[in-house]
N, C-alpha and C positions, 0 to 999 in steps of 0.2 A: 202414635207408634206405627199404625198401619201405613201412614204416608212414608215413613222412613223405610219400612219393609218393602213397600212398592218400589222405591228408588233402588234399593239393594237388589231386588229381584230383576228389575230392568237392567241394571249393570251386569248381573250374572248372565242374563240371556244375551246381552250384547257381546260380552266377551266369549261366551260359548259359541254363538253363531259365527263370530269372526274367526275363531279357531277351527270350526268345522269346515269353513270355506277355504281353508289353506290346502296345500298340496302334500304336506307331511302327514304320515299315518299317526305319528305320536301326537301331533297337534289336534288331529281329528278326534282321537280317543279322549284327550283331555277336554276338548270342547264339548263332547257328548256328556262327559262326567259333570262338567260345570253346568250344563243345561239341566241335567237331572237334579242337581242340588238347587238350582233356581226353581224347578217345579216343586221340589219338596218344600221350599220356603213359601211358595205360592199356596200350596195345600194347607200348610199350618197357619198361614195368615188368614185364609178364607175360613178356617175353622174357628177363628176368633183368638185374639191375643188378650184374653181377660184372665184375671187371677181368681182363684177359688180353690175349694177343697177337692179331694178326690171324689169320683162318682161311686161311692160305696154306700150300701145300705147300713143304717145304724149311725152314720155320721150326722151330726147336728148342724150341717152347713146348708145354707140356703142357695149359695152360688157355687156351682161346681164346673169343672172342666170337662169338655167332651173328649173321651178317650179314643174315639174312632180316628180322627186325623193323626193323633200321635202313633197309633198302631200302624196306620198306613205308611207313615213316614219311616218308622223303624223298619218295616218290611222293605220299603223302597231303598233305604240306605244299604241294607244287606245285599239286595239284588244288584244295585249299582256297583258295589264293591266287587262282587263276583264277576260281573260283566266286564268291568274295567281290568281286572286281573287277567281274565281270559283274553281280552283283546290285546293287552300288552304282550302276553306270551305269543299270540298269533302274529303280531307285528314284529316281534323279535325274530321269530322263525322265518318270516317272510324276508326280513332284512338279512338274516344269516344265509338264506338260500339264494336270494336274488341280488343281494348287495346294494339295495336301494330301498328307501322308504317313500320315495316320491310317487304319488298316485298316478301321475301322467306316464311315468316310465313303467309302472306295474301293469298298465293297460295293454302294453304290447303293441302300441300303434305302429312302431317301427317295423314290426314283423309282418304287417299286412301288405 
């Protein structure tokens, strides 16, 4: 199962890097979001993909899941969603004011 997750993580990082290297602001934002999801899958895979009971006192299970990676992933998902929404609004305002979402044109090289 870890091998399959490694392949999926690699594909997500590849797609994310490809999108971040483009010139469109929307593609850059989506690429950063996909890289974040790849990092989340990497953390959960490194935490272990085993089955077991909850890590609670009083439970009579001998094998239990580590709740730390799951808590980190949940926090990261919320932060990623908020940052993606913020960057989408920022890109929309930039497009609305400047009329383009091309990063090369936003640099103002023609003005120099």
